[in-house]
RODO-2510 file (C-alpha; in nm, 4 decimals, decimal comma):
residues 449
     n   res          X          Y          Z
     1     m     3,1233    -2,8806    -2,6721
     2     k     3,4625    -2,7744    -2,5876
     3     a     3,4596    -2,5606    -2,2550
     4     e     3,6184    -2,2551    -2,5379
     5     h     3,3211    -2,2908    -2,7731
     6     k     3,0681    -2,2430    -2,4446
     7     l     2,8789    -1,8691    -2,5038
     8     s     2,9265    -1,6664    -2,1833
     9     i     2,6383    -1,4211    -2,1764
    10     g     2,6444    -1,0960    -1,8651
    11     l     2,2974    -0,9834    -1,7364
    12     v     2,2993    -0,6342    -1,5507
    13     t     1,9755    -0,4831    -1,4270
    14     t     2,0132    -0,0899    -1,4411
    15     v     1,8220     0,1677    -1,3270
    16     s     1,8698     0,5626    -1,2067
    17     g     1,9152     0,6694    -0,8705
    18     r     1,6064     0,8450    -0,8491
    19     w     1,3225     0,5709    -0,9933
    20     p     1,1844     0,2922    -0,7577
    21     r     1,3616     0,0082    -0,7367
    22     d     1,1205    -0,2423    -0,6605
    23     i     1,0422    -0,3379    -1,0572
    24     p     1,4265    -0,3016    -1,1683
    25     n     1,4546    -0,5983    -0,8465
    26     e     1,2156    -0,8227    -1,0086
    27     r     1,2863    -0,7879    -1,3113
    28     h     1,6134    -0,8617    -1,2159
    29     a     1,5371    -1,2202    -1,0514
    30     r     1,2737    -1,3087    -1,2679
    31     y     1,5076    -1,2512    -1,6088
    32     s     1,7925    -1,3696    -1,4501
    33     k     1,5950    -1,6968    -1,3508
    34     w     1,4639    -1,7414    -1,7165
    35     l     1,8020    -1,6823    -1,8639
    36     t     1,9607    -1,9664    -1,6956
    37     e     1,6578    -2,1628    -1,7123
    38     t     1,5434    -2,1159    -2,0818
    39     f     1,9768    -2,1542    -2,2641
    40     a     2,0857    -2,4399    -2,0706
    41     d     2,4106    -2,4475    -2,2736
    42     v     2,4952    -2,0994    -2,1828
    43     s     2,6888    -1,9380    -1,9199
    44     v     2,4790    -1,6875    -1,7829
    45     v     2,7099    -1,4104    -1,5388
    46     a     2,4120    -1,1749    -1,3310
    47     g     2,4891    -0,8848    -1,2124
    48     d     2,5037    -1,0020    -0,8029
    49     g     2,1688    -0,7121    -0,8474
    50     i     2,0489    -0,4236    -0,9685
    51     a     2,3128    -0,1522    -1,0850
    52     v     2,2291     0,2157    -0,9477
    53     n     2,5229     0,3950    -0,9527
    54     q     2,8704     0,3376    -1,1275
    55     d     3,0234     0,1380    -0,8580
    56     d     2,7429    -0,0756    -0,9199
    57     v     2,8073    -0,0842    -1,3175
    58     d     3,1412    -0,1095    -1,2344
    59     s     3,1131    -0,4336    -1,0085
    60     a     2,9398    -0,6054    -1,2673
    61     i     3,1797    -0,5219    -1,5201
    62     e     3,4482    -0,6623    -1,3438
    63     k     3,2778    -0,9466    -1,2537
    64     f     3,2023    -0,9882    -1,6652
    65     h     3,5954    -0,9559    -1,7384
    66     r     3,6159    -1,2419    -1,4881
    67     e     3,4091    -1,4738    -1,6578
    68     r     3,4657    -1,3583    -2,0206
    69     v     3,1811    -1,2856    -2,1429
    70     d     3,0668    -1,3028    -2,5186
    71     l     2,7649    -1,0702    -2,5200
    72     v     2,5921    -0,8223    -2,2154
    73     i     2,2382    -0,8132    -2,1870
    74     v     2,1469    -0,4775    -2,0118
    75     l     1,7679    -0,5094    -1,8758
    76     i     1,6349    -0,1715    -1,8391
    77     g     1,4733    -0,2010    -1,4765
    78     a     1,3679     0,1237    -1,5078
    79     f     1,4788     0,4702    -1,6623
    80     t     1,8741     0,4685    -1,7233
    81     g     2,1057     0,7231    -1,8555
    82     d     2,4125     0,6516    -2,1139
    83     i     2,6412     0,5551    -1,8804
    84     a     2,6303     0,1733    -1,7822
    85     a     2,5678     0,1019    -2,1123
    86     t     2,8757     0,2716    -2,3114
    87     r     3,1111     0,1893    -1,9941
    88     i     2,9643    -0,1888    -2,0171
    89     a     3,0839    -0,1176    -2,4027
    90     e     3,3656     0,0220    -2,3708
    91     r     3,5327    -0,1759    -2,0776
    92     l     3,4315    -0,4889    -2,2084
    93     n     3,4895    -0,4554    -2,5779
    94     v     3,1885    -0,7001    -2,6441
    95     p     2,8100    -0,6416    -2,8065
    96     v     2,5421    -0,4984    -2,5910
    97     l     2,2047    -0,5953    -2,5658
    98     l     1,9576    -0,3203    -2,4560
    99     w     1,6510    -0,4950    -2,3742
   100     a     1,3136    -0,2556    -2,2845
   101     l     1,0401    -0,3548    -2,1209
   102     p     0,7183    -0,2761    -2,1067
   103     e     0,5494    -0,0111    -1,9021
   104     p     0,3227    -0,1048    -1,6070
   105     p     0,0111    -0,0092    -1,6553
   106     f    -0,0647     0,3555    -1,6317
   107     d    -0,2753     0,4874    -1,3362
   108     g    -0,3050     0,8255    -1,3250
   109     g     0,0359     0,9183    -1,1215
   110     r     0,4162     0,9128    -1,2299
   111     i     0,5883     0,6899    -1,4841
   112     i     0,6918     0,4308    -1,3539
   113     s     0,9769     0,2874    -1,5509
   114     n     1,0416     0,4700    -1,8690
   115     a     1,2532     0,1518    -1,9970
   116     l     1,1781     0,2172    -2,3472
   117     v     1,2543     0,5975    -2,3398
   118     a     1,6127     0,5121    -2,1813
   119     a     1,6801     0,1991    -2,4146
   120     t     1,6438     0,4278    -2,7545
   121     m     1,8096     0,6754    -2,5579
   122     n     2,1458     0,4476    -2,4561
   123     s     2,1139     0,3064    -2,8287
   124     a     2,1928     0,6334    -2,9485
   125     a     2,4679     0,6917    -2,7292
   126     l     2,6380     0,3066    -2,8582
   127     k     2,5579     0,3989    -3,2043
   128     r     2,7156     0,7415    -3,1897
   129     l     2,9986     0,5620    -3,0192
   130     g     3,0160     0,2930    -3,2850
   131     f     2,9855     0,0273    -3,0123
   132     a     2,7746    -0,3427    -3,1454
   133     s     2,4288    -0,2895    -3,0125
   134     h     2,0802    -0,5068    -3,0231
   135     f     1,7714    -0,4330    -2,8998
   136     i     1,4504    -0,5663    -2,7729
   137     y     1,0977    -0,4469    -2,6375
   138     g     0,8862    -0,6368    -2,4836
   139     d     0,8155    -0,9568    -2,2042
   140     v     0,9280    -1,2797    -2,2546
   141     d     0,5746    -1,3539    -2,1880
   142     d     0,5369    -1,2867    -2,5763
   143     e     0,6282    -1,5546    -2,8227
   144     r     0,7881    -1,2581    -3,0395
   145     v     1,0430    -1,1763    -2,8096
   146     k     1,1492    -1,5333    -2,6643
   147     g     1,2642    -1,5783    -3,0860
   148     e     1,3891    -1,2361    -3,0887
   149     i     1,5685    -1,3913    -2,7898
   150     t     1,6601    -1,7172    -2,9141
   151     s     1,7516    -1,5793    -3,2535
   152     l     2,0330    -1,3926    -3,0686
   153     v     2,1759    -1,5914    -2,9101
   154     r     2,1980    -1,8743    -3,1705
   155     v     2,3773    -1,6585    -3,3758
   156     y     2,6430    -1,5508    -3,1239
   157     q     2,6642    -1,9410    -2,9974
   158     a     2,7423    -2,0345    -3,4197
   159     d     2,9868    -1,7477    -3,3727
   160     k     3,1923    -1,8422    -3,1021
   161     k     3,2464    -2,2276    -3,2423
   162     l     3,3569    -2,1018    -3,5237
   163     k     3,5559    -1,8346    -3,3711
   164     n     3,7349    -2,1346    -3,1882
   165     t     3,7728    -2,3053    -3,4767
   166     f     4,0893    -2,4936    -3,5989
   167     m     4,0576    -2,5939    -4,0005
   168     g     4,3379    -2,8965    -4,1430
   169     m     4,3792    -2,8691    -4,4942
   170     i     4,5166    -3,1528    -4,6002
   171     g     4,6273    -3,0853    -4,9574
   172     y     4,5053    -2,7548    -5,1815
   173     r     4,2373    -2,8200    -5,4393
   174     p     4,2420    -2,9819    -5,7405
   175     t     4,3339    -2,9120    -6,0374
   176     g     4,1340    -2,6853    -6,2465
   177     f     3,9183    -2,6153    -5,9647
   178     y     3,9314    -2,2515    -5,8841
   179     s     3,6122    -2,1775    -5,6810
   180     s     3,7951    -2,4083    -5,4860
   181     a     4,0837    -2,1230    -5,3765
   182     l     4,0916    -1,9468    -5,0627
   183     d     4,2061    -1,6027    -4,8945
   184     e     4,3382    -1,7997    -4,5407
   185     t     4,3737    -1,3822    -4,4365
   186     l     3,9835    -1,3132    -4,5379
   187     i     3,8430    -1,6545    -4,4094
   188     r     3,9675    -1,5742    -4,0661
   189     k     3,8690    -1,2053    -4,0728
   190     t     3,5430    -1,3104    -4,1577
   191     f     3,4375    -1,5722    -3,9889
   192     g     3,7819    -1,6248    -3,6658
   193     i     3,8356    -1,9407    -3,8651
   194     s     4,2054    -2,0687    -3,8081
   195     m     4,4041    -2,2893    -4,0776
   196     e     4,6505    -2,4882    -4,1183
   197     e     4,8137    -2,6596    -4,4586
   198     m     4,9493    -3,0554    -4,4205
   199     d     5,1154    -3,2153    -4,7113
   200     l     4,9646    -3,5600    -4,8551
   201     v     5,2526    -3,6872    -4,7503
   202     h     5,1725    -3,6690    -4,3868
   203     l     4,8816    -3,8238    -4,4636
   204     f     5,0530    -4,0942    -4,6661
   205     n     5,2875    -4,1634    -4,3853
   206     t     5,0214    -4,2438    -4,1496
   207     a     4,8499    -4,4454    -4,3068
   208     e     5,1440    -4,6674    -4,3618
   209     a     5,2335    -4,6739    -4,0023
   210     i     4,8567    -4,7532    -3,8813
   211     p     4,9621    -5,1509    -3,7690
   212     d     4,7884    -5,4196    -3,9392
   213     e     4,5742    -5,5706    -3,6598
   214     d     4,4176    -5,2658    -3,6148
   215     v     4,3636    -5,2112    -3,9765
   216     k     4,1457    -5,5920    -4,0445
   217     k     4,0379    -5,5469    -3,6821
   218     d     3,8383    -5,2166    -3,8835
   219     m     3,7931    -5,3521    -4,2045
   220     q     3,6221    -5,6621    -4,0312
   221     a     3,3432    -5,4536    -3,8638
   222     f     3,3061    -5,2248    -4,1661
   223     r     3,1796    -5,5140    -4,3832
   224     e     2,9894    -5,6706    -4,0767
   225     s     2,7813    -5,3380    -4,0545
   226     i     2,7092    -5,2852    -4,5105
   227     k     2,6575    -5,4406    -4,7700
   228     t     2,9182    -5,4241    -5,0375
   229     f     2,9488    -5,4897    -5,4116
   230     d     3,2723    -5,5372    -5,6209
   231     l     3,5300    -5,4330    -5,4331
   232     p     3,8568    -5,5550    -5,3916
   233     e     4,0179    -5,6301    -5,0506
   234     e     4,2574    -5,4280    -5,1539
   235     y     4,0303    -5,1264    -5,1239
   236     l     3,8851    -5,2177    -4,8280
   237     l     4,2201    -5,2888    -4,6700
   238     n     4,3452    -4,8926    -4,7921
   239     h     3,9203    -4,7957    -4,6544
   240     s     3,9803    -4,9443    -4,3177
   241     r     4,3781    -4,7572    -4,2926
   242     l     4,2600    -4,4702    -4,3961
   243     t     4,0246    -4,4602    -4,2284
   244     l     4,2228    -4,5032    -3,8606
   245     a     4,4400    -4,2519    -3,9946
   246     m     4,2166    -3,9671    -4,0671
   247     k     4,1046    -4,0316    -3,7263
   248     k     4,5022    -3,9836    -3,5679
   249     v     4,5847    -3,6845    -3,8145
   250     i     4,2778    -3,5437    -3,6602
   251     s     4,3226    -3,6368    -3,3211
   252     d     4,6726    -3,5559    -3,2924
   253     q     4,6737    -3,1880    -3,5108
   254     g     4,3650    -3,1012    -3,2756
   255     f     4,1829    -3,0437    -3,5582
   256     d     3,7947    -2,9511    -3,5799
   257     a     3,7119    -2,9728    -3,9449
   258     v     3,8993    -3,0923    -4,2557
   259     s     3,9100    -2,9933    -4,5936
   260     l     4,0766    -3,2501    -4,7776
   261     r     4,2222    -3,2687    -5,1314
   262     c     4,0970    -3,6221    -5,2223
   263     w     4,2188    -3,6747    -5,5958
   264     p     4,3967    -3,7045    -5,7501
   265     e     4,6357    -3,8965    -5,5176
   266     l     4,4788    -4,0767    -5,2940
   267     g     4,2644    -4,2485    -5,6198
   268     q     4,6136    -4,2920    -5,7378
   269     m     4,7201    -4,4693    -5,4320
   270     k     4,3782    -4,6916    -5,3712
   271     y     4,2744    -4,4645    -5,0954
   272     t     3,9852    -4,2626    -5,2424
   273     p     3,8422    -4,1623    -4,9267
   274     c     3,4508    -4,1104    -5,0193
   275     g     3,3578    -4,3864    -4,8268
   276     v     3,5960    -4,2807    -4,5127
   277     i     3,4361    -3,9387    -4,4954
   278     s     3,0727    -4,0972    -4,4830
   279     r     3,2338    -4,2944    -4,2050
   280     l     3,3777    -3,9853    -3,9959
   281     a     3,0539    -3,7810    -4,0778
   282     d     2,8469    -4,0630    -3,9063
   283     e     3,0861    -3,9667    -3,5814
   284     g     3,0144    -3,5752    -3,6021
   285     i     3,3674    -3,4913    -3,7843
   286     i     3,3262    -3,2504    -4,0853
   287     v     3,5648    -3,3645    -4,4262
   288     g     3,4908    -3,1401    -4,6888
   289     c     3,6070    -3,3173    -5,0063
   290     e     3,8165    -3,1996    -5,3205
   291     a     4,0223    -2,9400    -5,0809
   292     d     3,6900    -2,7071    -5,1152
   293     v     3,7483    -2,4872    -4,7920
   294     s     3,4615    -2,2735    -4,8398
   295     a     3,2440    -2,6032    -4,8406
   296     t     3,3853    -2,7097    -4,5646
   297     i     3,2572    -2,3896    -4,3510
   298     s     2,9265    -2,3760    -4,4984
   299     m     2,9139    -2,7192    -4,3472
   300     l     3,0291    -2,6664    -4,0109
   301     i     2,7594    -2,3321    -4,0029
   302     e     2,4486    -2,5482    -4,0576
   303     h     2,6299    -2,8274    -3,8057
   304     n     2,6302    -2,5689    -3,5618
   305     f     2,2730    -2,3884    -3,6107
   306     s     2,1584    -2,7424    -3,6831
   307     g     2,3014    -2,9845    -3,4517
   308     t     2,3521    -3,2782    -3,7086
   309     i     2,5766    -3,3365    -3,9762
   310     p     2,5456    -3,1834    -4,3396
   311     f     2,5950    -3,3453    -4,7085
   312     m     2,7960    -3,1612    -4,8768
   313     c     2,7221    -3,2249    -5,2628
   314     d     2,6627    -3,1251    -5,6509
   315     l     2,3627    -3,0025    -5,8181
   316     v     2,3442    -3,2442    -6,1084
   317     n     1,9994    -3,2076    -6,2384
   318     i     1,6761    -3,0338    -6,2166
   319     d     1,3213    -3,1068    -6,2936
   320     e     1,0779    -2,8218    -6,3427
   321     k     0,7274    -2,9860    -6,3716
   322     r     0,8574    -3,0934    -6,0300
   323     n     1,0070    -2,8062    -5,9430
   324     t     1,2995    -3,0493    -5,8190
   325     a     1,6562    -3,0647    -5,7995
   326     l     1,8981    -3,3312    -5,7663
   327     f     2,1616    -3,3103    -5,5593
   328     w     2,4753    -3,5311    -5,5892
   329     h     2,8112    -3,6506    -5,5151
   330     c     3,0450    -3,9304    -5,5018
   331     g     2,9214    -4,1377    -5,2225
   332     q     3,0271    -3,9529    -4,8807
   333     a     2,6624    -3,8483    -4,7562
   334     a     2,7162    -3,9867    -4,4067
   335     r     2,4859    -4,3153    -4,4088
   336     k     2,2840    -4,1395    -4,0697
   337     l     2,1046    -3,8999    -4,3785
   338     h     2,0329    -4,2680    -4,5742
   339     d     1,6767    -4,3097    -4,6347
   340     g     1,6996    -4,6689    -4,5354
   341     s     1,6449    -4,8169    -4,8205
   342     e     1,8152    -5,1307    -4,9901
   343     n     1,9752    -4,9569    -5,2245
   344     t     2,2619    -4,8870    -4,9733
   345     c     2,5682    -5,0162    -5,0329
   346     a     2,9739    -4,9534    -4,9938
   347     c     3,1119    -5,0136    -5,3518
   348     d     3,3871    -4,9109    -5,5533
   349     h     3,3969    -4,5718    -5,6499
   350     s     3,1736    -4,4857    -6,0172
   351     l     3,4149    -4,2321    -6,1723
   352     a     3,7448    -4,2927    -6,0533
   353     g     3,7352    -4,6624    -5,9680
   354     q     3,9899    -4,6319    -5,6859
   355     g     3,8654    -4,7201    -5,3463
   356     v     3,5094    -4,7161    -5,1209
   357     v     3,2373    -4,5624    -5,1596
   358     i     2,8720    -4,4977    -4,9535
   359     e     2,5930    -4,5057    -5,2176
   360     g     2,2927    -4,5084    -5,1997
   361     t     2,0128    -4,2276    -5,1613
   362     l     1,8920    -3,9739    -4,8889
   363     k     1,6001    -3,9643    -4,6043
   364     q     1,3049    -3,7239    -4,6771
   365     g     1,2384    -3,4061    -4,4493
   366     k     1,2760    -3,0352    -4,4538
   367     v     1,6164    -2,9068    -4,5964
   368     t     1,8767    -2,5695    -4,5866
   369     v     2,0793    -2,5046    -4,8553
   370     c     2,3646    -2,3760    -4,7818
   371     l     2,7029    -2,1893    -4,9535
   372     v     2,9481    -1,9263    -4,7949
   373     t     3,2039    -1,8177    -5,1288
   374     q     3,4411    -1,5781    -5,1692
   375     i     3,2733    -1,3222    -5,4370
   376     g     3,5186    -1,0537    -5,5230
   377     d     3,7027    -0,9488    -5,2316
   378     k     3,4434    -1,0137    -4,9454
   379     y     3,1938    -1,3570    -4,8545
   380     k     2,8394    -1,3987    -4,9688
   381     m     2,6067    -1,6828    -4,8930
   382     f     2,3733    -1,8425    -5,0986
   383     l     2,0784    -1,9747    -4,9577
   384     a     1,7635    -2,1535    -5,0883
   385     a     1,5137    -2,3826    -4,8673
   386     g     1,3043    -2,7100    -4,9410
   387     e     1,1801    -3,0774    -4,8757
   388     a     1,3610    -3,3769    -4,9877
   389     v     1,1406    -3,6264    -5,1234
   390     p     1,1640    -3,9777    -5,2015
   391     t     1,4524    -4,0296    -5,4130
   392     k     1,4842    -4,2889    -5,6917
   393     k     1,8246    -4,4263    -5,7242
   394     v     1,9488    -4,3048    -6,0909
   395     i     2,2880    -4,2688    -6,0607
   396     k     2,5956    -4,4377    -5,8875
   397     g     2,6778    -4,2168    -5,5961
   398     s     2,4878    -4,0540    -5,3237
   399     m     2,1933    -3,8357    -5,4017
   400     v     1,8625    -3,6739    -5,3082
   401     d     1,5576    -3,5390    -5,4399
   402     v     1,4659    -3,1616    -5,3216
   403     k     1,1669    -2,9654    -5,4193
   404     m     1,2716    -2,6187    -5,3956
   405     n     1,0404    -2,3546    -5,1730
   406     n     1,0925    -2,0809    -5,5126
   407     p     1,0985    -2,2322    -5,8784
   408     v     1,4056    -2,3911    -5,9833
   409     r     1,4906    -2,2938    -6,2863
   410     d     1,5237    -1,9365    -6,1565
   411     m     1,7506    -2,1315    -5,8860
   412     i     2,0398    -2,2399    -6,1914
   413     y     2,0296    -1,8985    -6,2996
   414     r     2,0739    -1,7141    -6,0492
   415     i     2,3586    -1,9417    -5,9262
   416     a     2,5356    -1,8938    -6,2976
   417     a     2,4609    -1,5136    -6,2947
   418     e     2,5865    -1,4492    -5,8823
   419     g     2,8745    -1,6645    -5,9601
   420     i     2,8023    -1,9601    -5,7057
   421     p     3,0505    -2,2413    -5,7266
   422     h     2,9209    -2,5898    -5,7721
   423     h     2,9757    -2,7211    -5,4339
   424     y     2,6571    -2,6781    -5,1655
   425     s     2,6051    -2,7963    -4,8519
   426     i     2,2775    -2,9579    -4,7107
   427     v     2,1464    -3,0546    -4,4076
   428     w     1,8165    -3,1561    -4,2729
   429     d     1,6843    -2,8754    -4,0677
   430     d     1,4729    -2,5702    -4,1506
   431     i     1,7690    -2,3267    -4,0348
   432     s     1,7066    -2,0347    -4,3005
   433     q     1,6072    -1,7816    -4,0816
   434     d     1,9211    -1,8542    -3,8646
   435     l     2,1422    -1,8504    -4,1234
   436     k     1,9775    -1,5164    -4,2419
   437     a     2,0230    -1,3540    -3,8879
   438     f     2,3698    -1,5154    -3,9026
   439     a     2,4737    -1,3357    -4,1690
   440     n     2,3735    -1,0204    -4,0973
   441     h     2,5852    -1,0133    -3,8194
   442     l     2,8767    -1,0988    -4,0271
   443     n     2,7485    -0,8302    -4,2343
   444     i     2,7599    -1,0725    -4,5610
   445     e     2,5218    -1,0491    -4,8109
   446     i     2,3009    -1,3120    -4,8974
   447     i     2,1799    -1,4796    -5,1835
   448     e     1,8048    -1,6253    -5,1486
   449     t     1,6732    -1,8227    -5,4202
***
């Protein structure tokens, strides 16, 4: 993980001066330790001690500012007025999570913590001032609470990764693909992704400059790694040349992902890139084909939550009796996603006939289907889930049958009614709840089927 992608969370435990300190001190030590041990891939920046007065709060704020925290957890050690939470939000301009722990057992004496009252009071103050905030009630021994915290951390991790994403657009949309058109400003505003466009000519020039010995070495290694059928030598050479060129362009430009205009020019030059995209995917490099930036962003989002490479595809057929949907594309799925059967091969493109694709059927398992797409003047998220089942190779290309959780016919009618475009991102993981939480975080409407 790049350093700038790592989430940083501040933790301050608060208490007003007249409340007992033993419980707040114990809570600060225990929860600092729990957060650090639970989220090893997160930088947890804890206050040096409990914050009792404004000077303590300011000291924590200075520390959080130095460490550039993305979120501050205000753990209510005992009753605290509004000063701590509002001052943190004002000075740091980051969201605040108010965490109220249950009251210690009552013994007939005075109330000891009063954390719930403080948290709701602080929450109201933050809302009135227009600051982003979250609320959690309960102890970490409660699985519900662990789940809520974990979900929130995952959302902010994914959000930070997107905000630090630099996407390359190599070429604009193919002819007639209006759904691949984009509003770069809206993308930047919604997801924080920065983008730069590059002409296909630069990619061609880079490919032609790759040394012949490097191309032949890569081609030989590729040949030894997979069955090849009906592929002219020229196609294999061009495949290797383009693979090396894409890697160089991505490295030279510092792209975190790429949206690529894959036809017609690349095909006309016998550089059809489907097989290249498959190979890059196996190395963890996300490339969206047909210059579909929205689908590429969808793959990035699913990758950020699952840690695995998604499959960008079309929905080409449904079987109402089996309640399955056949998701397919020309042949750019990562080989890691294939089911290991004998039908995986490197072949000529079945539609264009102008280069290398990786054909085969994909593996079984729970999947999440997602597409963030611009509808009108805002982005929405299409979301569906199911299970990839054993798939028969019924056409050329990469494909998987998914038994959907909800009626498949209703799904395609909803897709048409809502104006959802034809590309989807599928990841082999059940991350529906994460994606819903993420969409809510970004104020994106969810279209779920």
